[in-house]
N, C-alpha and C positions, 0 to 999 in steps of 0.2 A: 907394308908387307906385300911381297911379290906373290902373284897368283901361281899356284902349282899347275903346270901344263903337262898334259900327256900327249904324245905323238905316236901314231901308229902308221907304219908303212908296210906295204906288201906288194905281191905280184900275183895275178891270176893267170894261170896257164891252162892250155888244153892238154889232152892226153899226149900230144906230140911235143910237149914242153914249149910251145909257142905262146907268147903273151896274147891275151884277148883284150882288145880295145873297146872303149865305149860301154863298159858295164858300170852300173851304179852299185857302190859298196856302202852299206849302212853299218855303223857300229852301234851296238846297244849294250847297256849294262843290265845284267840279269839281277832282278830283285825278287823278294818273296811275294809281293803283291802285284806291282806294275813295273814292267821293264822300262828303263829310261833310254830314249834316243839320245845319243851323244854326238853324232856327226855323220857326214857322208862325203864321198868323193866319187869321181868318175875315173875309170882306168884310162891311161894314156895309150899311145900306139903300141907300147911294149907290155901292156897289161899292168903297169905300175900305178899305185895309188898312195895317197897320204891323207890322214885324217888327224886333225889336232883338236883338243878340247881341254877345258879347265875342270877343276874339281866341282865347280858349281853345276855342271851338267849331270852329275850322278849322285851328289850328296843331297839327300832330301830328308825324309821322315826318320830314317834309321841311321843317318850319318855314316854312310859307308866309308870305310877307311881307304879301300882300293876298289877300283871297278872290276867287275867280272864280265869281261867283254865277250860278246858273240857277234857274228856277222850275218847279214842278209845280202845276197848278191842278186841283182835284177838286170834283165835285158828289157829295156822299156818298162812296162808295168808287170812283166812276168817274173815271178820269183824263181830263180834257178837253183839256189842253194841257201840253206841256213845252217850255221855251225852249231 
């Protein structure tokens, strides 16, 4: 049986629509009790990132059917934004 894989891609831009490089983007699955970390990536010189993960990263106690993804964006250790 093939593993179901999810892929997330995006771009982080500043107010002038220019991509921001070297930011860490974390993807999390929102749960009732404890949110699950599903993956991370660093933005490239154009602000682009890609995160891939399998069902195993978010299916646990309650057997989620689909992930409820939210993001945390960091510059170094500083949290810039959470969605």
